[in-house]
N, C-alpha and C positions, 0 to 999 in steps of 0.2 A: 403570300407573306413569308413563307419559309424559304423562298429563294432570294430574299433581300439579305445580302451578305455584309452590309455596312457594320462597322465596329460598334456603332451606338444602337443597333437593333438586335434585340434578344427575343427569340421565339420560344415560348414555353408550352409544351403539351402536357395535359393532365390526364392521368389514367382514371377516366370517369365520364360522366355525361355533361351536357351543357349546364344542367342544374348544379352539378358539383362545382363547375368553374365559376358560375355566377355567385354561388354561396361564398366561395373563397374571396372573390372581389368585394362583395358586400361586407364581409367580415373585416377585410383590410380597411375599408372606408369607415367602418364603425369603430375601429381602433384609432381614435383621433390623434393620439400622439404619433403613431406610425404614419398615418395619412399625411399629417402636416409636415412631419420630418422628411418624408420622401417626396412630398409635393405630388401626391397621386391625383390623377385625373382619369376619367372614363370617357370613351368615345362611343359606347353602345348606349342603349336607351335608359340605363341607370342615370345617365346625365340628362337632365331636362333639356339642355341645349340641343341634343339629338332629336328629341320629340318636337321641339319648337321649330327646328329647321325643316322637319318633314311636313309640317302643316302647309308649307309654301306650295308644294305641288298639288295639294288638294284645291287650293285657290286657283292655281294656274290651269288645272284641268277643267274645273267648273266654269271658269270664265270663258274658256274656249268653247264650251258647250251651251252657253246662254245664261249663265248666272250673272247677276243675282235673281233675275226674273224667273229663270228656269230651275226648279229643284233638281238636284243631282244625287244619284245613289253611287255607292262605292262598294266593291267587294275586295277584301284585303286578306291575303294569306298571312297568317300570324301564329306565332307560338308564344312570344314573350309579351304580347299585347301592346307593343310599342308603336308600330306603324298605324294600327287601327286606332290607338288612343290619340295619335296626331290628328286623325280625321274627326274624332270626337271633340278635340280641342278646337279644330277649325270651325265646327258647327257651333260650339259655345261662344266663339268670337264673332259670329254673325254670318258664316257661310250657309247658304240654303241647301243643307244636306237632308235629304228625305229618308235615307236608309244607309246603314253601314252593315255589311255582311262580314261576320267573323268566320273566316274559312280555315279549318284545321285539318291536319291529316289524322291518322289513326291515334295519335297522341292527343286525344280530343277533350282534354280537361276544360278548355274554354267553351267548347260547344256544350258540354254537359252542365257546367255551372249556369250558363245563360238559358239553358232549357229547363233545368230542374231547381236551380237556386242552391244546389249543393256543390261545394268545391272540395273534392276529395282526391288527393294525389295517389298515383299508382306507379307502375314501373315504366320507364321510358323505353319505347320500342323503336329500333332503328328503321328508317324509311328512306325512300328515294328523295324526300324533301327534308333533309336533315336540320335545316335552320328552324324547323317547327317541332323538332323532337324534344319537347320540353314538358315538364309537369308543374313547375313552379313559375308562373308568369308574373314577373316582378311588377310590370306596369298595371296589372289588374288592380293592385292596391290603389292606384290613382283613380281608377273608375269607382272603386268602393268609396273613396273619400268624397266623390261628387254625389253618388247615389245615397249616401248616408248623411247628406246635408252638411258636409265638411265637419262632421263630428269626429275629431281625431281619436277620442277615447273609444268610440265604438269600433273604429277601424283597428286600433291597437288590440282590442279584445279579439277581433277576428284573426289578426296576424298571430296572436299568441296561441289561439286554438289551432291554427295551421301548423305552427312549430311544434306544439306539444301533442296534438291529436291527429295530425295529418290531414286536417280539413276543417271546414266550417259550413254553416248554413246561413245564407243571406235572408234578410227579412223580406216579407212579401212586398213591402213598400219599395225597398231598394230594387228588387227584381222588376217591379212594375216600371220604375224610372228607366232602368236599363233597356227594357223591351220596347220602349217608345221609339227608340232609334236603332237598336241593335238586333240583328238576327244572326244565327249561328248554324253552321253545317259541318259535319264530319265527312271527309272524302277519303275513301280507302285507296289502296295502291292500284287496284284494277280500274277504278274510276279515273284516277290520275293519268294512267297510260292511255285510256280511251279518250280523254279530253285532249291530251297532246296530239293524238292521232287525228281526231276530228277537226281541231283547229288547223292542223297542217293540211289536211285534205280540203277543207273549205276555203282557206285563205292563202296557203303557201307559207304561212308564218310559223316558225318554230318557237315554241314556248318551253320554258324549263318546268320541272315538276312543281315547284312552289307556285308559280303563276297558274299552272293547270289546276291546282287545288282551288285557287281563287276564282277561276273561270267556272269550274264545275259548281262550286257553292253558289256563286252569283246567279247562274242560270236557274238553279232550283229555288232559291230564296227570294228572287226579285218580287217586290210587292206591287209596283205600278209600272206597267210597260211603257207608259207615256213619259216616264222620267228616264233620261239617259243614265246608264250604269257604266261606270269606269271600273275595269278590272286592273288592279295594280300588278304590273310585272316587276319581279323582284330580283332576277338573276339572269345571267347569260346561259343559254342552253348548253354551250360547250363545257360548262362545269359538270354536266351530267351526261356524258356521252353514252353510257350504257342504257340509261332510261330512254333517251331520245332515239337511239338506234333501234331499240326494241319496239318503240311506239310507231316510228315513221319509216324505218329501214334506211335512214340517212344518218351518216356520222356527222355531227355538227363540227364546224371548223372554229378554231380559236381566232379571236381578232388578230389582225396582222402584227400588232405590237407585242403579242404574247404567243406567237406561232411556235416558238421554241420552248415554251414554258415547261413542258414535261421532260425536256432534256437538261434543264438547268439544275445545278447542284442545290440541294436543300441543306438548311442548318437549323436545328432546333434541339432543345433539351426536353427530357421527359421526367415528370415527378408524379408521385402519388398525390391524391387529393388531401394533402396535409397542410394546414394553414401555416404552421411554423416553418416548414420546409420551403414553402413558396415565399414567405416573407424573407427568409434568409437568402434565397436565390436572388430576389429582387434587390436586396440590400447590397449583395456582392456585385451585381451587374451595375448598379448605380455608382459604385465606388471605382469602377475601372476607368 
């Protein structure tokens, strides 16, 4: 993204974590006057359209493996709970999904809440699977809405506790509803590297660290061996050359169209995680 030099593309880096960036975006959307005045839109899973589009490949994969007659399980590497929620939505709309495995790295807040019922934020730890380096999973609120019988007041109370106290406790009933379909597993850095290595040795296929987290968790959490399990692959291995080389001894190649990517000039601006500063930046960019 930072090598796109078109005049109407502006790349902004924030000094902080994914959670800091997402909080800024949500705050801008909650400022209705600013949102409407700037015509803001989101392309990550804050936008329901992103989740809706992701449900399609659950149906596509399941149909290829015998659905609707054959139940299908899925293991999904996730940090923001968006892609896995798309699988949940697919099941709610009729797809014969027997199990969804929530695969997390050592930033394991999702694995913890699904195992204990307690959602408690901590410090984000950097990993080799950075798209899952998250403590505030925004799409988990959507699951809460379903498991609490679509009672918005109850969900609002939980979100208030999260904001003011850094966490909340799910009810036993809500936990029971979630566990009917969802299992969760934390995969550490050593397991991630070992999985990349084993998949490469067994099949010759190179997988990225995020995908490896999904494969490792799916292998451990699989409920029924007679149900095919799809491991969702989420990134190109060439994005993570250090991890791939360490695990396999092979340096992954970039796709031909991006072969010169690391030699291209970059352009981006850096700001602190300050809402007013970000809004001012966006306003100036939009005026150019």
